[in-house]
C-alpha positions, 0 to 999 in steps of 0.5 A, a space after each residue: 558495446 561500441 562507444 567509438 563515437 567521440 564525446 562533445 568537447 568542453 565549451 570554450 576549447 577550440 578543436 585543432 585542424 588535423 595535419 597530414 601526419 596526424 591523419 595516419 593515426 587512428 582518428 577514434 582513439 586520440 579524441 576519446 582519450 583526450 575527452 575522457 581524461 577531461 571528463 574524468 577530471 571533472 567527475 570520474 564517478 559519472 558517465 553520460 552517453 553522448 546521445 542524451 545531449 544531442 537528440 530527445 528521448 524516443 521509443 525503440 521498435 521493441 518497446 511496448 505500450 502505453 506510448 505516452 508523451 508529456 506536454 507542458 508549458 514553459 514557465 519562468 516562475 513556478 509560483 506564476 500558476 501556469 496551467 494547461 487544460 486537456 480539452 484545450 490541448 486536445 483542440 490544438 491536436 485536432 487543429 494541427 491534424 496530429 494522427 493516431 492518438 488514443 480516443 481518451 489519450 489526453 489526460 491531465 497528470 499535473 498542474 502544468 502537465 498533459 499526458 498524450 497516449 499514441 497508438 504506436 511508438 513511431 507516432 509518439 516519436 514523430 510527435 516529439 520531433 514535430 516542429 509545430 509543438 515548440 513553435 506553439 510554446 509547448 515543451 514535449 518529452 517522453 517519461 523516463 520510466 517508459 523508455 529506460 530501466 535502472 539497475 544496480 551493479 555491485 563489485 565494480 573497483 572503486 579506482 575505475 572511472 565510469 567511462 572506463 567501466 562502460 567501455 569494458 561492458 558487454 550487454 546481452 542481446 535484446 537490451 539497450 545501451 548504457 545511457 548513464 552510469 553513476 557510482 554511489 558514495 558512502 557518507 562518513 563523519 570524522 571529527 565533525 568533517 563530512 567525507 564521501 567515500 566511493 563504493 563498489 556499487 554502480 547505478 546503470 541506466 539502460 535504454 529500452 524497457 528491458 533490464 538485463 539479469 547480468 552484464 559482462 565486464 573483462 570476462 566477468 559476470 556481474 548481476 544486475 538488480 532492480 534499483 530501488 528509488 530512494 525516499 527523500 524529503 525536503 527539510 524546507 517544506 516537508 514534502 517528499 521527492 526533492 531536497 532543500 536545495 531544490 525546493 521552490 515552495 514556502 517553508 513549513 516547520 517539521 517540528 510544529 507544522 507552522 509556516 516557518 523554517 524548522 531551523 528557527 524552531 526550538 520545540 522539543 520532539 515531545 511537544 511537536 506536532 507531525 504535519 502528516 499524522 498529527 502525532 507527537 513527533 517530527 515530520 521527518 521521523 522515519 517511524 511516521 506512517 507517511 514515511 512508510 507510505 512513501 517508501 511503498 510508493 517508491 518501491 512500487 515505482 521501481 518494480 513496475 516502472 510506473 509514474 508517481 501519480 499511478 503508484 500513489 493512487 494505490 496507497 491511501 493518504 494518512 488520515 485520508 488527507 493530502 499534503 495540501 489538506 494537511 497544510 490547510 488544517 494547521 495553524 498558519 502563523 506563530 501568533 496561534 500557539 499550539 495546544 496539545 491534548 494534555 493542555 486542554 482545560 475542561 470546563 467544570 461549570 455550566 451556565 445553562 439553565 435547567 428547566 423542569 417540565 411536568 410529565 405529560 398526562 396519559 391520554 384517556 382511553 376510548 369507549 371501546 377499550 377493555 382494560 381487563 382484556 388488554 392485560 390478559 393479552 399482554 401479561 407474561 405467560 407462566 413457564 416451567 423453565 428458567 428465564 432465558 431457556 427455550 429447550 426442555 433439557 434436564 442438563 440445562 435446567 439443573 445448571 444454575 448458570 446464565 444463558 450467556 455462559 453456555 451458548 455452545 451447549 444450548 446450540 448443541 441441545 437445540 440441534 439435538 431437539 430438532 433432529 429428535 422430532 424427525 427420527 423416521 427420516 434419514 439424515 443426509 450424509 453431508 448433513 450428518 458430517 457437518 453435525 459430527 464436526 459441530 459436535 467435535 467443535 463444541 466438545 474438543 475445540 481449544 481455540 476458535 476464530 469467529 468472524 462477523 460477531 456483530 457486537 458493540 464495543 463494551 457489550 458483554 459476551 461470555 462463553 462458558 469455559 472460554 476466554 474471548 479476544 474481540 475486535 468490535 466495530 463502533 456501529 456494532 456491525 462486522 467484528 471478529 473474535 478468538 475463543 480460547 479455552 481457559 486450560 490453554 496458556 496464551 497472551 494477546 498480540 498488538 496489531 497495527 490499526 487498519 481501517 476496513 479490517 477487523 483483526 485480533 491476534 494471540 500467541 500460543 504453542 509458540 505460534 501466532 494466531 490471527 483472526 480477521 474479517 474484511 467486510 468490504 474488500 478493496 485493493 488498498 487493503 492488501 498493504 494493510 494485510 501485509 503489515 498485519 502478518 509481518 507485525 507478529 512473530 512467525 510462524 503464523 496461522 491466519 483465519 477469517 472471512 476475507 470475502 476474496 474470490 479465487 479459483 485457487 481456494 474453491 471459488 467459482 470465479 476470481 476477482 481482482 482482490 482475490 488475485 492481489 491477495 494470492 500475489 501477496 501470499 506468494 510474495 511473503 511465503 504464506 500457504 493456503 490450507 483450503 481444500 476447495 470445499 465451499 465455506 458459504 452456502 447460497 440459494 439455488 437461484 444465486 451463484 454457486 457456493 464460494 470459499 470466502 473463508 480462508 485458512 492460512 499458515 506459514 510453510 513450516 506449519 503446513 499441513 496445519 489441521 483446521 477442524 471446520 469452517 462454518 
């Protein structure tokens, strides 16, 4: 890599004129040595390419779209509320005849920021260098995630300066130059004194949209990893993305969520109120769900090189509230004390007046009303069977059990009674196969996963010989359950609460079993499925109705949710046990049969035996 271009001299230092004797010396070595020594003395753990101070960022020839340019208005005070509107700036582009802009390319990406998408990188570069834009009091820049990539390199000697390290690098073809190099330091606390010790890990910023797998230094190969952006939080306003020294917002206490600095508050963590999830912990607690959401956002930004706005849209806010909504719902001053749920006093005396009204009298019957005939029609007809039985089966009549305790036996008896009336008609082979599977399911099954139970919370549901683990929805729709034989030893597992997913888990045979039902699939649920699987000890068997369509497990077509689910299963190394047979029947006029019920397991259990899917 050629870095012979001399760095800019320090401000205030004059450059000497070259003499005749000095002209015999190679001109590129002495300025580089002098400037490097001065830069290393200032900060030997940082390097910046000279092109960053001279010209604005630009797209390379091989860069891929979208070719975005961000535009904003300069503001002296952040609290002034300066804003820019897309349609107004679009009128500016049309008025000045800026060419090759995508039809819907002007979008608002912030209070004071507009994104303009061009058809090519050359058009975007021409717009950045156009003198009309700064003369109209606009500042333009190309976002860093579109024109650079950040990588992590380990094993760089700690006594090297970043200038020396960059000079020894050899970059593979197809990769841009190194724009920045920064050494990571480790914080130590010795006797109350904080020290920063240089490590052998270096963060490199490469020009272009390609991150090399390896680079070479002094005939040695160094592996380049994707740099994971850190999750930082401000201790002044509790927002994420900046530190206290760079904060421009009003203070917000991380202890009680009031509008004052957290250093002035003495509330213990047991009586605290989280600003994001309203739980009893500090807003800076790493176990807060908002911290996990921010880590996922940063990971998505690092892996896919996208903006924070795009990444945050993939992960729903905690409790469905943004930071601004959370601030609005919290007390605004110290004069309003915090009332914890344990301190709320219940009112035991009611001052409402109870008024007793006489019952309404029955309306008189009409002249044509025949009371005897009406009672004959509405009276209960006599039956020789016990209450609740609809099948004349001796085995069911003699067993003195309630109908809810032998549902599986009743189901099998109903099917046998129906088929006995058509003995002269041969049963199709595929129907006979399903009947045999159902019989084996009734008589031999030890545990069963059920989706769409449609049970209200607290309602009674019993199956003879089985224990039931349920997750019901408040309105009685959806729901899932596990039916476990009473002869098996198991224990229930706790799962994280996820809106939009019914899930229940148990541990038996040293295996974690999960039953799920997803009534309305959405891409936001992918992260919830990941957290459910990773929250139980491996190995894992997961069964349920995912309503995910993909040709890999037998559907006639694939949808976006199915593709995201398949990527997740590949990422966490989970196998799909479906053999391509449909699990959902459909009418001839509807789409072909689909396989929306999935059976998943850890690779060390594959192939796992699934008895049947109905």
